[in-house]
N, C-alpha and C positions, 0 to 999 in steps of 0.2 A: 503493500499499499504506499503510495508516494504522498508527501506531505509538502505544501507549498505555502510557506509563510511570508506574509507581506509585511514590510515595516515602513511606515510613513510617519514622519514628524509633522504633526498638523494641530498641535495644541496652542500655537502661539497666538491664536485669536481669541482665547478665553480670557475674560476680565478677572481682575483680583477678588472681586466680591464673589464670582462664580467658583474661583478656585477655592475660596474659604468654605463655600457650600459643598463642594465636591469633596474636599478633604475630610470634612465633618461627616458626611454620608460614608466615606470610605473607612474611616477609623472607628465609627460606632460599633459595628459588629465585633471587631477585635478588642475594643476596650470592655465591651460587655462580656465577651468571652473570658477575659482575664479576670475581671472583677467578680464574675459570678462563679468561675471555676477553681480559683487559686486562693485558699485561705492564708492568712498570715502565720508564718511558721512559730513554733515553740521551741526555744533552744533550751536544752537540759544539760548542756556541757559548755564550758568556756571556750572550747576549740570550735568556732564558727565554720560553717560550710564555706568552701570555695565558690566563686561566682559560677563556675560550670557545674557545681553540685546543685546549686539553686535554680538555675535557669531551666533545668529539665521539667520543673513543674509547670511551666508556661506552655510546654509542648501540649497541643491537642490531644495526643494520644494519651498523656498522663491524666488529662481531665476527664477524658471519657472512661478510662479505668477507674477513676475515683467514683464518677457517678454509679457504675456497675457494682463495684464492691460494697458501697454504702447501702444501696437498696438489696444487695444479696446478703449482707451482714443483718439488715433489718428482718429480711424474710426467714432467716435461720435463728434469730435470736429467741431464747425461751422466755427472757425477761428483759424488757426494754425501758430504761430510765432516762431521765435528761443527762445524767453523767455518762451514760453510754453514747447518747447522741452527741454530746460535746466531744467525747474521746475519738469518735468515728469521724468527725469533721476535721479535727485538728491534725496537724503533720508535725511529729517530733524529731527533732535532731539530738542524737545521742552521742555525738563526738565523732563517729566514724561512718554513720549511716542514717538514713531516715526510716523511721518505725511508725508504721500505721497498722501493726498486727493487733489481732484480738486480745493477746496477752497484754498489750499496752492499755487497752480500756480499764484494766483493773490496776496496773502499776502507776497509772498517771493520776489517780484519785487525789493523792495527797497534794498535788501541784495544782489542782483546780480552784481557781479563786472565785470565779462566777459561772454558775451553770444555768442552762436554759430554764425557763419557767415550766415548761411542758416537755413531754417525750416526742412531740412534733412541733413544727413551727406554728407560730401564732398567724391568724389571717391578717391581722394589722401589723405587718413587720416589714423591715427593709428585705429580708429573705423572700417574702411573698412578692413584693414589687419586683425584685430582681428577677425572679422566675417568670413573672407575667411578660416582662419586657423582652427577655431572651427568647421565651417561647413564641411570642408574636414575631420576632425577628426571624426565628426558624421556621415558622409556618409560611411567612411571606417568601423566604428564599427557597423552601421546598415547592412551593407553588410555581415560582419563577422557572425553577429547573425542570419541573414535570411538564409545564405548559410549553416550555421552549425546546422540548426533545424534538420537535420536527425540523429544527434547524435555526429558528428565530432566536434563541437564547444567545447564541454567539454574537449575533448583531447588537445586542443590548449590553454587552460587556463593556464597561468603561472604567475609569478609576473610582467612580462612586459605587461600583458594584463588584470589584474584584473579590471582596472577602463574603460575598453572599453565600458561597457554598460553606464557609466557616460557620456561618450563622445557624446552620442546620444543627449545630451542636445544642442549641437550646432546646430542641426536641429531645435529645437524649438526657437532658437534665430532668425533664418533666416526670419520669416514673418515679426518680428519687426526691422530688421537690419537696414532699412532706418533712423529710429529714435532713435537709441541706440547711445550715444555719452558720451564722458568725457570732451569734449571740452567746458567747462564752469567753472566758479568760483563763490562762494558765500562767503560773508563776515561772518566770524565765530564771536562768542562772544568776543574773545580777542582783536578784531579790533574795538570796539566800540568808545574808547577814541581817536582813530586815527582821524586826520583831513583830511585823504584821501578822496577824493569825489568818490562816487559810481554812475556811469551814470549820472553824473551832479548834484547829490543830496549829500548834506553833512548830515550825521547822527550825531544827538547830543543826549546826555543822556535824558531821561525822567524826569519829575519833581519827581518821586519816587526814591530817591538816593539808596534805599535798592533794587531796582529791578534789576536783573541780567539776565532778559530775553531779547533778541533782538526783541521779538515780542511786547515788551512794549516800545520801544524807540519811540521818536516823531521826525520823519524827518522834515525838513522844508517844504518839499512838499511830501506827503505821499499818497501811494495807499491804506494804511490802514484806511484812512479817507474816502475812496471811497466805498460805498456799494458794497458788494459782488454781483456780477452778477451770478445768479443762472441758467440762461439759455444759458450758453456758450456751453453747450454739448447737442447733440441729446439724446433722450431716449435710454436706453439699449435695447429697444425692436426693434430697427430698424434691417433690415436684416443683415447688415454688422457686427454689433456687435455680433448677434446671430450666424452667420457663423464663426466668430473668435473663440469664446468661445466653439462652437461645435467641430471645428477643433482640438483645443489644447486638449479637453477632451477625443476626440476619438483616438488621437495619443497616449496619455498617457495610454488609455484602451488597445490599441494594443500592447504595450511594456509590460503591465501588463499581458495580455494573453500569449505573448511569454515567460514571466518568468515562469508562471504556467506551460506551456507545457515542460520546462526543467525538471521538477519533474516526468514526465512519462517516463517509460523505452524506450530507443532507440536501435535500431541495433548497437551493438558494445559498447554501453554505459549503461550497467545494473546497475553499482555501481557508487558511488561518491568518489571523494578524499575529504579529509577534507576541502581543499580549494574550490573546485566547490560546495560542499554542502553549506557551510557558505556564499559563494558569491551569490548563488541563493537565500538564506533566506534573505541576506542583500537586495537585490534589490526587492524581493517580499514585504518586510517591507516597503521600500522607495516608491515603486510605489502605494501599496495599500493606504498608509497615503496620498500621493500626489493626488491621484484620489479622494479618499473620501473628503478630505479637499476642494480641488478646486471645486468639484461638490456641496458641500454644500454652499460655498459663491457665486457661480454662481447662484444657485437656489434662494438664499436670496437677490440677486441683489446687492452684496457688491463689485463689480468690479471697483468702483470708486476711488480706492486707488492702488497706485503701490507698496505699502508695504503690505504683507500679513496681514489681520486684526488680526490674533492670534498671531503675533510675540512676543509680551511680555507676553502671557498666560503661566502659569506654565506647563501645559501638552505639549505645543508646545517645550518649553525648555528642558523637559524631553525626548521628542521624538528626538530632535536634539542631545542630549547627547548620546542616545542609538545608534543613527545612526552613529555618529563619532566613537564611541567605536567598533561598528561592523565593520567599515572600518579598523580601527587599527587591529582588530582581523584577518580579512581576509588577510591584508598585511603580518602579522606574520606568518600566517600558509603557505602562498604562498612562503614566503622566506625560509622556511624550507623544503618544499615539491618541489620546482622547480629543475628540473634536465634537462641536455642536452641530447637529443635523438641523435641516430646514425647519422642522416641527419643533424644535427646542430640546429634543432628548439627545443624549450623548452616545456616542459609539466609537470604537477604534478602527472601523472599516472606513476606507476612502470612499468618496462619492462615486467614483466610476465603477464600483463594485455593486451598486445598486442597493446600497446599505439603507437609504431612505425609505425605501419601498418595504422593507423588512422591519425596520425600527418604527415607522409611523403608521404602518398599515396601508390600506387601499388609499392612496393620495398621490399627489404629484407636487413636486417642488418648482417654484418659480423664483428665479434669482434675478434681481434687476440689473446687475452687473453685466450679464450675459445678453441683455436685451437691446439690440441695436434699433435705432429709429423707433423707440417706444415713445409714447405720448403722441403719436401721430394720429391723425384722422383719415379714415379712408371710407369709400364707398364700396360695398361688395355686392356682386350678385350672387344669386342662388347657385350659378355654375362654379363659383370659385369657393364657395363655403366648403370646408374640409371636414368631412366626417371621419373622426378618428377614436378608435377604441382607447380607453385609458390604459388598457393592458399594453398598448403598443407605444404608450409615450415614454421616451427616455428622459432621465432626469435632466434638469437644467436645460430643457428644450427651449427654443427661442419663441416663446409665447408670452404675451402680457395678458392684462386683465381686460376683456372686452366689455365695454360699456355703451349702452344705447345712448346716442347723442343727439337725437332728433330724427325726423323722418328721412330714412334712407341713409343715415350716417351711423357708423360705429367707431368708438375711440378705443385704441389699445393702450392702455396706460402702463406706466411702470409699476411693477408690483413685486415686492421682496417679502415673501411670506411661504405659507403652505396651504394648500387647498385640499381638504379632505373630501373624498368621493362618497357620496351616499350609496351605501351597499344595497339599497333597495333599487336602484336604477341598474339593472343588469343587461338591458339591451344596448348595443352598441349605437343605436339610432337615438339614443337619449343624449349622446354627447356630441357637441359641435364646438370645435375650436377654430377660431379665426386667426390665421398666421398674419404677422406683420407684413404690410406692403408699402411700397413707396409710391405707388400709382393709384390714381383715383378712378374708380370704376363705376358706371352707371348702376344703381340699384333698381332692381325690379320689384315693385310692390306685389 
């Protein structure tokens, strides 16, 4: 299968105010994805994570895994309390690795400063508002992807819509939304020497003065001294857990199939722009790695942690770096290629590809700069009237706006805009376009 990528620098005509609007629309799904999917970390050791240990949390694969693990844990929990919900949402740094295991839900209790009020989110909370926003974004993005599978979606890709596919993550958040919250607080390592009591328990340094790990402190009354309860959760083989994992994997597989389908020729979209090709490759990379990684850990039975198990592995860091670099590349290409079509919508396809027809629907563009001898008055006979089907009109054709100017006269005026064609007019005889003329011809009544 041969691919032809077109690159055109055509964004120089966009005004500054339009750029602000476009960049806001572009970054909104990305910001919502990060704000909704990545909680603030809790540091239980003085040795802080390096930047490449922390950045992997912002990988969309890590966020999807977190949604899957939280709802899977909730389905398997024999008892679910606000403390359990707080520990399941938090991400703990223990000095060498990130810990989101089921064991940590018990070990972290002594470090909990503020727990949620209920074992689920409250209707009037920031978590609810966040879920509504990202879900609406995801629904809009999924609708655009499905509706544009005939080939029209590629023509609507511009800098304002390049992260639309990323917005579909909002739909993956919805099943776990009742138990996703930031309404909690844990004590960090800097607070050990404080005399502040946490849930009625005063934390004091351990006997080892060289220890800088919060997990080594010895509270006066500590759940760390209580044996870890291993049967607090049902087996991953129960039907609820299997259904949750199957749902997530099937949804990601469906998105992957849609992404692969974009590479096949469609009616009206035989070629790619540099933006659409790089965007398709970006999400093909992301969805392939996400589906493969999650399938592997599901089959290995490693869904007992809310942090993806490979988050500190070198290959996962390299994959994260490539993914973010690819996002930056798509952003730059889209910024260079985006142009405003005649109807006001944005696209990365040049005018000679017929993009206006696909972007704006059944319509034709009239550009005043290409109209020679416009604003002229001529008298036309019925023999010189041109019966032309709108399907045959090439974009930017040399036609003006025909106006009746009195008995036997028609003025072809300069017109810069977009004419929408009424879909109810299906007969070619309903359309009459008068081409500009320099001569005056007798008009027959």
